[in-house]
N, C-alpha and C positions, 0 to 999 in steps of 0.2 A: 475394487467393488464398483467404483463409479463407471468404469468402462463397461463392466458387465451390465450395469443398469441401463445404459443407453441401448445396448444390444437387445435387452429384454423389451424395452419400449417399442422397438421396431417390430418385434414379434407380437406383442400383447395388444397394442392399441387397436389394430384392425379388428381383433377378436372382441374387444370390449365394445367397440362401436356397434358390432352386429348383435351383441347380447344385452346391451343396456335396456332395450325395450322390454326384456323379460322382467326387469327389476322395478319398472315404473310403479307397479301397484304394491310394492313390498318395501315401503319406507322403514328403515331400520333405526330405532331410537334406543340409545343406551340407557341403562338404569342409572340415573344420576345419584342414587343413594349408595352406589357401590364403586369401589375401585376395581374395575374389571374391563376386559375386552371380549367381544362377541364375534365369533366366526359363524356366519349364518345363524343358526339357532343355538349354538353352543357357547356357554359362558366359561371364561377363564379369569380367575381372580388375580389382581395385582397387589403387591405388598410394598414395593419400594421402587426407587428409580434414581436417576442422576441426570444432570445437564453437563455436557462436555463442550468446551470451547476449542474448536479446531482451527481458528485463525481467520485471516482476512483474504480477500480476493483482489487481484489487480491493484488499483489505487485505494484499496480498502473502502470501496463504496458499498461492499456487502461483507458480511461476516458469517462464518459457518459454525453451526452448532449441531450436536446430536443429543436428542432426548432418548434415554433408554429406560423403559419401564419393565419390570419383571416380577415374577411370582415368588412366593416364600422360599422356594427351593434354591434360589440364586442369591448370592451376596456379592459385594464388590470390595476390593481393597483400594489402596491409594492410587493405582493406575486406572485412569478413566478411559476405557476403551471397550468397544463391543468385542473386539478380537482378543483382548487380554485384560486381565484385571477382574473379570467376573469369575465366580466360583460356584460350583454346584450344578444341579440339574433342575430345569423348570421351564416356564413359558416366558417369552420376552417379546417386546415391541421395540423396534428401532426406528426413530423418526429423524432423518437428516433434513435440516432446514437452513435457509439463509435469511438474514434480516439486516437492516441498515444500522444496527446499533452494536457497539462493543460491550454494552452493559447487559448482555444476556438476551435471550428471547424476549421480545416485547409483546405486551398484550395486543390482541387483535386476531384477525382471521388469516390463516395460512392456507395456501392452496397450491396444487400442482399446476394450476393455470396461471399463477402470478409470474411476472417477469423477474429475471435475475436482479438482485439488489433490493427487491421488495420482500414481503413476507412470503417466501416461496418454500414449498415442500420439495426437496430434491429427491428424497427416497423414503419410502415407508415399507416396512416388512414386518411380518410376525413369524415367530418360530415356536413350535410346540415341542415340549420335551427336549429342550436344548441342553446338550451335555457340553459344558464349557471346556472340559478337558479334551474330549475327542472331536469337538465340533460336529457331533452327530445330532440328529433330531428326527422326530417322527413326521413332521409336516412343516413345509415352508411356503409362505405366501408373500406375494409382491403386489403392491397397490399403486399403479401409475395414475389413478384418478382418486384424489383425496382432498378433503377439507378438514382443517383443524382449527378450533376456536380455543384461544388461550387467554386465561385471566391470571393475574398475579397480584398478590398482596404480601409484601415482604419477601420471605423465602418460600412462601406457599404458592404453588401453582394449582390451577384447575384447568384441566385439558379435556376437551371432547373431540372425538374424531368420527367422521363418516367416510368410508372408502369403498371402492370397487376394484377388484383385482383378480388374480389367478393363483392357483396352487400348483407348485412345481414338484416334480419327482425329486426327492432328496438325492437319489443316486445319479440322476441325469437332469441337469438344469434346463436342458432344451425341451424336455417333455412336459407338456401341460396336462395336469390331471383334471383340473376343473377351471373353466374360464368364466365362471359366474359366481364369484365369491363376494359377499357383502361383509364388511367389517365395521364395527362400531366400538368405541372405547370411551371410558370416563376414568379420570384420575384426579384426585384432589388431596394434596399433601405437600409437605416440604420436599424439595428436590435439591440436594447438595450440588454445587457447581464446581467444576474442576477443569483441568486442561488435558488434552491428549498428549501434549509434549511431555515426555518422560526425562529428557535431558535437563540438566541444571542450566537455566537460561543465563546465569551469571558466569558460566564458563565460556570463555571465548574460543572460537574455532580457528583463530589466527593469532599470530604474535605481533602485536602493535609495534614492538621495539624494532622489528625488521622492516617495517614499512618505510617507503621513500616518500616523505612529504614534500620533497622538491618536485615530484612528478616529472622528473627528467629534465628540468630546467637547469642549464649550466650557468649558474650565477657568476662564475669566475670569468665568463666570456660574454659580457653584455652585448658585444657587436653582433652576436648571432640574432639578437632580437630587434635589430634594425631592419631585418628582412621580413617583409610582409607575407602573410599567407594568401591563399586564393580568395578568401572572403574579405580580407582586410587591405587589399591592394588598392590604394586610392589613386584615381586617375590624375594626370597632370592638370586637367581642366578644373577638377574639384579642389586640388591643392592650391591652384591659383586663386580660387575664390577666397580661401582662408588667408592666403598671403596678401592679397589686395586689401583685405579688411584689417589685418593686424600687423602686417609687415613681417619681418623675421624675428621671432621671439628670441630673447636672450637665453643663453645655454645654462640656465639655473632655475630655481624653483619659481621665480617670477615669470619666466617664459612658460613654464607649465601651467601656471595659474591663468595666464593670458589666453592660452589655447582653450583651457577647460571652461573658463567663463564665456568665451565667445560661442562655444558649442551649446552651452546651456541657454544662452540668450537667442540663438538663431535656429534652434530645433524645437518642434512642438512635441510634447509628451502625450502619448496615447497608450494607456495601460492595457496591455493584452494578457497580463498575468502569466507571462512566460510562453504563451502559445506561439508567439512570433519569433522566439529565439532561434537563430540560425536560418531564418527564412530569407534574409536579405543580405546582399553584399554591402560593403561600405558605400559604393557608388550609388546603389539603389536607395539607400537611406539618405544620401545627399540629394538625390533627385526629388524625393518626397518631403525632405526636411522634417522627418519624424523619427523619434525613437519610441519603441513599444514597451519599454521597461528597462531594467538595469542591464540586461544582456546587450541590447543594441546601443544603449547609452555608453557603456564601457567600451564596446566595439568602436564606436565613433571616436571617443576620446583617445584610446590607445593607438588607433590607426593613424590619426592626425599627428599625435605626438611623435610617432615613429618616423613619419615623413619629415619632421623638423629636427631629426637627429637624436631623439630620446629613445633609447631601447625600452620596449614596453612588453609586458606579459599580462594577459587577462587571467583572472582567478575566479573560480566559482565555488560558492560556499553553501553550507546548510546552517540554518538557524538552530542553535543548540536547544533552546527551550522548546522550539517546535518539535525537535526530535523526540523529546520526552512526551510531549502532548500527543503527537501522532501515534507513538507506540502505545499510549494509554487509551487511544481511541476517542479523545476529547476534541480533536479537530480532524477534518477530512480534506484538508488542502495541503499544498506544499509551500514551504517557506525557506528562502535562502536569499543570497545576494551575490552580485557579480561586480567586481572592482578591477583595478589595474595596479600592477607593480611597475614602477618607472625608475630607470637608472639616471641619477643626476648627482652632480657633485661627488662623484666617486663612490656612490652607495645606492642601494635599492631603497626606495620609499614606497609606501602604500598610499594610493590615491583613490579616494571615493569619488563617485560621479557628481557629488555636490561641491566638488573642489576643496573639500577638507582632506588633510593628509597626515600621515604618521612619518615623521622624519627618522626617528630611532626605531626602525622596523626590523624584525627578525623574519626573513623570508623563508626560513626553514621550519618555523613553528606553525603548525596548522591551525592553532587557535588564534582568533582575532577578537580583542575586546573592542566594543563599540564606543562611540563618542560620549554617549550618556549611559549611566549605569542601568537605567530602566530598559535599555535596548538589549541587554544581555550580551551574548557573544555569538560568534560565527565559527564554523569549522570548515577548512578548505578541503575540497575533494577533487578538484581538477584545475589544471593550468595549461596555457598554450598561447600562441600569438593571436589566435582568434577562436571562435566557437567551433568552426569546422575542424580546426587543428586538434583541439583536445577531445572532440567527439569522435574523430576518426571514422566518420561515416555512420555512427550509431546515433540516430535521432532520439533514441530513448535513454541515452546515457544519463542525462540529468535526473530523470525519474528513477532510474535504477540506482544511481548513487545515493539519492535522497532516501529511498526505501532502505537501502543497505545500511546507511548511517543510522536511521531510526531503529531498525531491527537490532543493530549491534551497538547501540549507543553506550551501553555499560562498558564496552571494551575500550572506549576512548576517554573515560572519565578522568583518568590521571593526567590527561593533557589539557583538560578544561581549566580556564582561569589561571593559566601559567604566566600570562603577561597582562599588563594593564597599560595600554598605550595612551600617550598624550596626543590628542588630535589638534592640529593647527589649521588655520584658514588664511 
């Protein structure tokens, strides 16, 4: 229906521009004492309605809803959709909107002129004598120019609409019967809220037990991870800078700490919130002596350790509590962390960028408990020698993996809090 809407707009808008002058002296005001809509001078009573949540867009900066209002001849069951779930024959209004809140349509003014992510009307249509079984109707109207004022108190909505549009031939959507249609509406009553999604969200579409949480890392052959990637290949000149400063680190945890602390003391932190992840090679970061967040900090630490003979792997994670919060719509940002797995003393340890580490570390378990209990936990979704390695040319991989984790967080719950690491420094 959305694709059809954009096609309609290309056809309709020039006609509306030409005909709007005809309507300037005919302001149409709804009767605010009635639940009804008006097509030109004809009144159609409304008796019920619903609000359907159809999900988020992109980084969930906006959320889609559909408000459906209908006359007494139509009822609805547990499925909240205009296409199915409605029963009977009657008149109906469908208003598709976007807003920046997960908590349902928010009070304010909605318009077809608003930007995406604001309180925008995506599509508004009216259908007369709509037969929910056959999808037949006597009249169909589309309104590409519309304003809706919405007030809300508890579960009760009050909606007023003014719109200009066209009537289409039911048998031929390309044929415009009338291009000078004014519509107004008023509705004040409780609107139940529900989801378009008819599948049980607790049912996973994949088998977690078959997933490879090593992400292809061959932990039995640590020597493979002494080989740098294109992004993490440190030049001899930059390696010399470190060697001149700290000498040759010992081949144990003390040597790892020596390298880690030198990096933290000799690079400046400039928080870019993940925007600079994968933007710089290790040599470029050495040139500017800056890391832009945990991505580049872990890249520097693991790259230098590799040059001193410590096999190292970068790991990228999602914050577990963030996953729940983002799914619930209570936060609108991404949260995760990037660290390093380092091979030393015949085992893999987990090294955080602040130089704390987990000695008794299970590199095959995707859950990571943090140093302090109030920090919650992390869940691993990618591993590689550097960012370019595990992204494989997909610059959006981190965003996609975070969204996927949040959307399917219930599928991983049995793996949460399965370890409680002791962190050392």
